Steps between C-alpha positions, in 0.01 A plus 500: 500500500735200519837496673832321466687355799754720675868440420685730742872409502424176320635528147692222320804728492497520880367159603643293214341163574144530632545172687770647726293722735238223525762242594630741764158492664487121487852474646474755783130523598369578753805715591387825337812691604719241330288511183523879476874494570550244222301711252697809603828320436384347173343807339576821688868492594436374850312812613201424721449860613250580224174334413601337174570157648258514793202657322522515120604141429239336726236746380573398141491128582169552678357709214595221261329242718821303560549560874270490803648730765262375771616140472852590386470253217477486123166461329444216256599732215814599688589135558454426130731782394761415764507138378556591132795331333667818369479881529319518164245235597447685830441824308256313274310373805492856637370636169231230479396580858471874432302432182265277698456724804635849434387627157825396338317418178426872458871577497548238228220657296648847546848397384354314203288803405803729503693257280211477254491880481879507454531724805797485735423320826605741774393576854262773382364331187435177691323691774284675242404172335421341837282795592298442183450142621367618836815461712558766765864597556638770727707780350849382596449125511722252321282200585407449134859515369625275780235239417599529133864437593404186693308385193809565288701282740227236462545512122148625430642808325822583320717765661500877450716476186209330324237727658380224734349302213274218634637148468192306396660159548596567862172680575309196374717264703474697825149648485320267261420788264732697275484875436372440145229264625400752763487767233285287273265421785462859618448629145187289447172690469307502827229261382758242387695544825187438709414190297852360556489574874178304541619210285839483675335496843258225402782306333657451842194286573425361152823488293312327218296814441144622549186556298537833326166605648642479854770753415284734294218497756741615772643767269154635426376474859798668665634729226210566265618856427818364337338240274286506189311172522441485126872550430651266761624251245647755261650739759604264777505127433638498147787747567605312814503173307701655216752638753545153649347568841199269466364212296136535405276233351156571364237245593312363203172684472602755764389860480737794530796556732341314793504158338789257503799451726800714592833388645810686615804422284843418646594861423242619756538216748878545503458845655470527880136550587577814701640656181158454339271511803657728765481397868417135427835364618510736796160377622516128429735316739800360316430140598151522349600655168663180378189298581229737385435309178437164669190331354184547704486123544836519678373777729202279581737215591707729723191613692421144609860392560604344830786751511426831674759669280327375186160616626645842580651531154175387339307760699733783396481397136121471522467856635742639243351319202145599595590867515679488164211313338260766632708769329625640832853613578656341811642770724628327815505181700403593856561154642685207353448134577802460727357773725158337527589133546443453125124531553424842356636777280395863468536696179407851393414562136366794302281538196410782267196376315304821442597616851785422735439223753717346771451135583595341829540127455534228760546136405460227762597137452306340784266206560262681735253765387616861494347665806328831556810616691724431201277708273451778758878541532518580129253788543730677744797451271300621200403822674861563598633429148209685333404197296179478298468124460568224753559164334527197725602176332493162672551139403217409740185709555359789704289473812140619485588784741794611281279520190233693687757743638644562153152572362429741785826691459442518124150639557605754764840630383698589188676162514406199292596135543597223263487169686650216299459158661663170411247430228574834333876444535476158336279648228772754426785249510307267267339759275750785495455877489155485338357304795648746751378805309150353475494439876614856579249646251216309667626617839489860374133453410428379852692791652293743294181355648643513854594866458166608352384602847783750546391864463606667175312828546517745794245456775226763539578523871 
């Protein structure tokens, strides 16, 4: 079940301007007594004998992710809201933050659904609709109605007199997707939705589109139960093109739905990627998202730059692009370049081809060979993180001892290694996804041979 943030004693009717309690922290920190006294005077008639000012307000700010009690400071989201130009813009920033981090989009869907059904939006009806969407709410809570009231102040919805009707223009401006667009997207059949998710993800890397076969192969490999291969064109590609989500061109002489080229239209690209592919924006660091579609030739240039910052950026983009081109979903960056002197980056990714797999990826931009110690460290991390595949990528090469160690671990344990040296990296950057996939497929063949000696039947002993 999903949850909404807590809003104890933090309604627009009580607080008024969401910037105010945040500015109080900025003005009076670290004097906690003074902060609480100010809140008590501002919102609770000066009484500091109860817990409303000392407990409920800070608990709400913490639940929202706007305040760090340990450091007595605002988070980045809190700073953004506090710096807004007006109360409405501050409420809009709050709404966007809750949509991004606190399941706020589910509240928008619930209100829209009630309006479509011509049902009155009330505390109980909204709770019922949210429950259908998987949101858990306690019996007496008003968290959902308080969040709705903040969204009304933000202009995302009309007021109670108009049954909280969504304002598509403001929703589009603030969140990048309107209620009607969200409704159209969520009403797509599952096979069409999956196709769009894959295309939208790949379009971050290749905005000009991809061979149709790349998309359909991933659909069939990962979600075969939802697709009829013989009906892909009629049931998936053609309807999406007619609805304006994609542009599809049939290659002359091509056969079936796998031939030709497919490209996301502005209608699809104009939507935030996390609206189409959940978790993408939460996983990919913000400073990388704007650079993810850099040409591979530019990544290659960054990797050999004299600037350590450029090399670090190139390494992060290399790791990210490789995982996307292998059809894996990035899950977290364990280390970023600034934390490793811009020489390495660690990424975790997951795949679901036939079976679930977790990949632990380390990229190293170094001139010396990757040592046995570097590879051995990854084994310990892989066991801790319960990874299945350890991929080590370097712009140089691996020592003989490192390669031997990787083969031995592959032969003796459940783990398997993918060691990509500078030659393989350049092959990928020059040749694209096909070159990388061919390398990994050949590596899989070698791993199969190395694991042939592992027992697959019980011993007679």
